[in-house]
N, C-alpha and C positions, 0 to 999 in steps of 0.2 A: 504494500500500500504506500503510495507517495505521501510525503509530508503535507499536512494541511497548510494552506496559504491564506494570509489575510486578504489576498486579492481574488478570492474564489468567485465573487460576484462578477468582477471584470472578466475573468477567464471564462466563466459560463456564458456571458454575453458575447464574447468573441467567438466561442465555439458555436453558439446558436447562429451567429451571422455567417460563419464559415459553412455550417451545415446547410444554410439556405442557398448556398452557391452550388448545391448538388440537386438537380431536378430530375426525377425519374431515373435515378442511378447514374446520370451523366453529369460529371463535374464541369463547371464553368471555370476553367483554369485561369483565365484572365481576371475574373472576379476574385478568385482565391488569391491570385498574385497581389492584387490591389490591397486586399485585407491583410495578408501576411506582411506586406511592405509597410503597412501603417501601424500594426499592432504593438510593436516593441519600441517603447519610448527611447531607449538608449540608441538603437540603430538610427532613429530619426534625428536624434540630437547630433550624432557623429556624422551622419550623411551617407551611410551605406544603404544602398537601394536595391531591392529585388526588382530586376528588370525582365526576367523571363521565368516562367514556371510551367511545368508540364508533368506528365505522369511518371517520368523517369529521371528528370534532372531539373535543376533550377540555376539561375545565374544571378549573382549579386555583384554590384559594382561600387568601386571607390572612385569618386570623381577626381579629375585632375585639378585640384585646388591647393593653394599654398598651405592651408590648414591641415592637409593630409600628408604633408612631407615631414621628413626628419631634418636635422641640422645640416645634412649633406645635400639636401635638395632632391632626394629620391623619396618614393612613397614609404611611409612609416610602416614598419613590420606589424605593429599592432592593428593598423587599419586593414592590412592585407589579411591577417589572421581572422579578424572580425568578418570580413567579406566572405571568407571561406566557410566560417561557421554558419553565417546567415544563409549562404547558398545551400548548405546541406540541410539545415532546418527547413528551408522552403521546399527542398526536394522531398523531404519527408511528408510535408503537407500535401504535395501533389500526388505522391505515391499512395497515400492512405486517404485520399480525398473522400471516397465514398463512406468512410467510417470516421471522418474527422471529428464529428460531434462526440465520439466516444473516447477521444484522447483525454486522459486525466492528467498526464504529465509527460513531458519529453525533456530529459535532462542530460546535459553533456557531462560525462564522467571523466574523460581523459582525451588528450590530443597530442599529436606529434607533428611538428612542422619542419620542413626542410626548405629553407630559402636558398635558391640556386644562384641568383644574381640580383643586383639592385634593380628596382622597377622604376620606370618613369612613365608619366602620363596616366591615363585612366587605367585602372586594373579591373579585370573581369575574373571573377571566381565562378567556376562551373562545378556544382556540387551534385553528388549522387549519394543515395543510401542503399543499404543492402536489399536488393530486390526480393530475394527469397523470404526474408523476414517480413517485409511489407506485404507480400502476397499472403502470408499466413495471417497477418493482422486483418487484412481485408476479408479473408475467408471465414475467420472465426467470429463468434458473437459473444464469447464469454469474457469475463473480467480476467485479465492476464497481464503478466509482466514480461516484457521482451527486451532483449539486448541486441544491439545492431551496430554496425560500423557505417561510417560515412567517409567519403573521399572527395577532396576538392583539388582542382588544378587552377593555378593563378597565372594569368597572362597579362603582360603590360600593354601599353598603348601601341607598341610596335608588333604585338602578337607573339612576343617571346615568352616562353615558359619561364616564370620567375620563382615559382614555388609549388610545393605539394604539401597537402595537409591531410592527416588521417585523424578521424574522430571515433570515439566509443560513446555510445548513447545508451540510456535506459529509458524505456517507455512503459507507462502503465495505461492500460485500456479499461474502460468501464464496459460492463455487459450491455448489450442492446438487442 
């Protein structure tokens, strides 16, 4: 069972809105993308945006802004890591869209990042989550705890691969 949150009402409202984006078992991925992009205050504060979301992957971007750079003028590692995590979390939302109202909690447990070279310009993080686990989540209707991995690739404004990030998540689903 996930820990209780003082934000339960806000989470339930967000889940209800996301569930409304699935009509007759068909997810409206653009509507889900818009909601996922808006729901996390910190992501909005920093400026990491979800720009694409589908059933198998999602993309989050770090804008090419001076506030996203480090003291050397390249994109800050923290901003790139956040974009990778946001992309994987958004990919999870797309992968389990038909059961999104049953998500009780989706928590990052661990991550490993490999920055390959300095990034310049806009950074795109393309994230995926473990398809087999997401398929089980969609197929089952019982309350259950799941563990899954996520992977993100980071490309800078020139299209160069600048980083790879691996995530371990824990997800609790309600029965429905």
